[in-house]
N, C-alpha and C positions, 0 to 999 in steps of 0.2 A: 503494499500500501504507500510505502514510503516513496519506492520508486517512482510509483505512482504520479505521485505527488508531485515530486522535481520535476518528471516531464512534463506535467503540468505548467510549473513553475517556468521552466526553459522555454514552452510556446508563448509565454507571456512576454518572458523578455524580449525575444527574438520578435514580438511586433510591435513592442514596445520601443526598440528600435527602427524598426522602418516606418518610417515617416513618412513614406509613399501607401505603403501598405493602408496606416491608420487614418492618413487622407481621405482614400477610397471607401476606407469603412465607414466613416462618418460621414463625411461632403459628399459622397455622393450621392449614399440615398437620400439627404435632403434637397439636393440638389433635384433630384430625378422627382421628387415628388411633388416639389415646386413647380418646376418647367412641365411638367407631366400633368401637374393639378387642374396648370389653369390655359396651358395649353390643347391639350386632348377637349374636348367640351364636340355634344351634341347639338351644342343649341347657336342658334343664327343671330347675333344683333349687332345693332350701330353698322347696318345693312344698307348703301346709299340708296338711294330711288330717289325718281324725279316726278313731278308733278304735271300732268296737261290737263290744264281745266278750262275747257272751253263755255262754263256757265258762270263761275266768279260771282255766285250770287253769296246768302248765309249758311245757306245747309253745305254748299261744298267747302268753303272756308273752315267750318268745325270739323267737318269730320279730317282736313289735313292737320287741324290743330289738334287734334287725337291721337294721328299716326306719327307728328313729328315729337308730341308725347311720349310716343311708347320708347321701351329702351332696344324692341326691333329696328326701329328705324329711324335711318339719317337722311333727312330732305335736302339734295344736294342742288338740285339743278328743277326750274323752273322753265319744261318746255314749250313754246310756244308753236309746235306744230308737229305734224308726223315724222316730215322731214328731220325735223332734232331728237325725235324720239328716237328715229334707226341710227343717227348717225352717236348718240349717246350710248346704244349700245353696242354697235360697232365696234367704239374709243376702247369699251371696259370700263367707262367713269359711271354706269348703274348696273344694279342686278336686278332693279322692277322699277315698272310705272304705272301710275294709278290715273287712271282716263276718266274724269266725267264728260258725259255729253251736253251739250248746249240744253239751256231750259230746265237743269237736273232738279232743279227745288220746284217748280213749277207743276214737271210730272208727276214727284213723288209725290206733294199736297193735292193733286186735281185728280191725278189716274191712280194714285197710290202703288204706281209703279215708277220704277229706276234703276238703271242699271247703271254700274261701276265696274270700268273694263282693267284688269289686273292682268300687264305684259312683261312675261318674266324670263329673263336668261333660261332657260334650258338644258344651258350644255351640264350643265350639274342639274338632274331631276330631284333628288332630294332636295336638297334646299329653296331651287326653285318653288319645288311643292309645299313647302314651309313655308315660306316667304307668301304666299299665297293664301294660304292656311292662316297665318298671324294678321295678315289685311283685315281678310272677309268676318275674322271673328270680332275685329276692330269696329268696320262698318255694320253688323249686329247688334254692338253693343249699343252704338250711337241709333238705331233703327228703334230700340227696345226703350231705350232712352226718351225717345220724343213725346212728346203732350200728346194725348188725343190717339195714342197710338192704340190701335183693336187689332186683336188677331182676328183670322178670318173663319168661318164655323168650321167644326172637322179639325182644327191645326192640331198638329203633334209635335211638342215641343221636346227634347231632349234634355237632358240634365247630367250634367259631367262632375262626377268627382275624383280626384287624381289623389290616389293612396299612396304615402309615406312620403311622396314627394310633389306636394301641390303646387310650388312655384316651377316647378319642372328645372333644375338646378340640373345642369349635367356632370358636376359634381361627386353627385349622389351616386351615379353608374360607377364614374371613371376612375375615385379614390379609393375603393375594393380590390380594383382590378390594377393600378398601381402599386396597392402594398404587397397585391401577390408576384409583380413582377420586379417589386426593388430589393423583397426578401429573397426570391428565385434569383437575382442575377446577382446580386452581392455576396450574398452567403455560397452558393455553389458556385462562382467566379475565386472567390478566396480559400476555398478549400480546397478548390480543384488544384492549386497549385500547392497546396501543403506537403504531401508526400515525395512528388516528385520534386519540389526545392531540397527535400533531403538529398536525393540521387546525385542530382547535378552536383550541391555544394561537398560531397563525400563525406556527411556525417550520416548516411542512410548506415553503414559498415559499424560506427559505434554503438548505433540501435540494436540491430542485429546481435551482436556480441553478448547485447545487456540480458539481464535475466527475465526482461518484461515482454510477458506475451504479446501476441499483434492484436488481439481483442483492446486490453488497456492502449496501444499505442493509437488505434483507430479511434478509441472513446477518447485520449490524455487528447488528440487535434480536433476534436470538434467544443471540448469542454471552454477553450480562451475567446474561439467564436462565436459561442451560445452567448457567452455572456455580453460579448460586444454586442450582438445582435441584439440582446435586449436593449438598452442604449436606444440600437432603432427604433426599436418599435416605439417607445415610449415620445420618439423626438417626432418618428411618423404621425402618431397617433395627436399629438399637439398641435403638431402642425395642420394637419386633417382637420380637426375642432376648431380651433384660433382662427388657423390665415383663412383657409380652404372653405370654412365655415358647412363643416358636413356633423351633424350630430349625431352622437350616441346614443340611441334610442333602446340597445337593449342593455346586457348584465355586463359591465367592464372588466370585471373579474373573468368573468368566461370568454371575454373577445378577446384577452391579454394571452390568458391560458393557451386558446386555439392559437393566436399568432407564435405563440414561444412553443408549441407545440410541431407546427407546417414550418419554423425557422429548424426543430432538429431533423425534418422531412428534407429537407434541403440539404443541411450539412451533411444528411449521409449518403444521398446524390452526389454533393459534392467528391466526399473521399473515395464514393466507388468512383467517378471519373479520376479523381487522381490516380488510383491505385491501378488502373491499364494502362494510362498515358506513359509514354514515353520519354516525354519533355514537358516543360512548362508552358510554349506555346502551342503544343499541338492541347494541351488541359484548357490553357483559354480559348482554344478555337472550337473546341466541343461545348464548353460553359458558355459561350456566347451567342457561336452561331447555330447550338443545339438546342440551347433552352432557351433564345428570347424569342426567336420566331413562332415555337408554337406555344409560347405564354400570350406573345399576341396575336396572333391568330386562331388559336382554336382553345383559351380559355373561355372565351365566351363573354370577354367584359366591350371587345370591340366588335366582332361580329356576333349573334344570334347563333348558339350551337344546332337548333332545332331549326334552321336556314339550311346549314350544310346538306351536303350527301352524305347518305347511311354511311358509306365508309368512313367517310372525313370525323364523323359523330361518333363511332367507334372508335378511332384513333385518338378522340379527346379525352374516351376515358382515362388512357394512361397519362396524363398532362398533371401534374400534382396541382398545378394555380386552379389549375379550372375548379375543385373540388374546395380550396382555400376561396376562391372567388366567391361561393356559393355560401360560404360559412360568414364570412366577413359581411357579405351583404345583406344575409339573413339577420344575424345580429346587431350589425350596426345601425342598417337603417330600418328595415321591419322590424325590430326589437323584440325576436325570435328566442326561447330558451334553448336548450341542449337538447330537451326533446325531440326538435326539427331539426335538429345539424349532425344526430349519431351517426348518420349512415354516411355521410363526408366524413367524419372523424376516424370513420372503421377504417372509411377507405384510405388515409394518407396514415393512419398505423401499418396496415396494411403496406403500403409503399416501403414506411420506413425503417420494418423488419425487413422487407425485400433487401434493401438497400444497404444495410449493415450487412446482414449475412453473407452479400455477394463482394461488400466491401471487404471483409474479413479473410474469405476465402481465396480470393483473388490477391491477396496482400503477400507480397512476395518476402520470403524469409533467406532467399539467399540472390547476392548477385550476377547478373551471365557478365 
């Protein structure tokens, strides 16, 4: 046991002397959660739009004011003709235009019917559809607030409720995914080079002739990174809550426990990579390319898994970040308890056991 503790102390001293590794361990997670937390969003805000008002009456001015007051739109051009409208789209200066016909207010008040044309740049269909929905909602809201407004007979009105995220903030979806990506990349990348580094530095011979058994070597490699990862988890949760304004609806202790457990899973995966890799460059390449793309593409936080082909859905089950993403989203956003995430936790436990067993079996007790 004393040898095991000394080996852990040796790993701590090595990390403390390696300033670049410390910078990656503590600086990279903070940078990633801030950059990805603000940059990765499916919200459409401050979109440049133009107005072609052929009526210029009180009603159109009121609608334009509501559009301009919305955080979704930024009115940058007042178009005078259809020719200017096409030119603005060709130059890429606007993403949408709102066109009011002549006598808009007269038609609305006397015939109870008036049309507003929304012209969007559909080179990005998703953005175009989102902008049209935002503008339609604003126009419908103005219509509902008009004095003397009466519903037609047999009109069916829909009532919309947004559960868990009433303000439709994109950070509610991306923060759990970014947490999974940060822990996956940093923990796996750091541990993936730990055993390989011992071989390249020539210290593996000293370890092999010592009486410490391989399982203790593997665990001792994990302990320092696990404790440092706990600090990263605390910083990520604090940044998510205070900077990105993502609330923690569920039990905080359960959330932290699941994060620490996922850290063990990722550390075991990193040690598995380190056991089979022949050089630090190979270990880095496997951990970056082999884990980054599956985490982004197949975990479910960028693209819904149910929309993927069946073979990819099956492959996504092998990505640990997918199950952690479901756990964090359930606890942090939905406020679920352990009885709702036990299956995902059990899957991560099975992956952890598999990675640990293979890492120990692949650990070479002799240098070739």
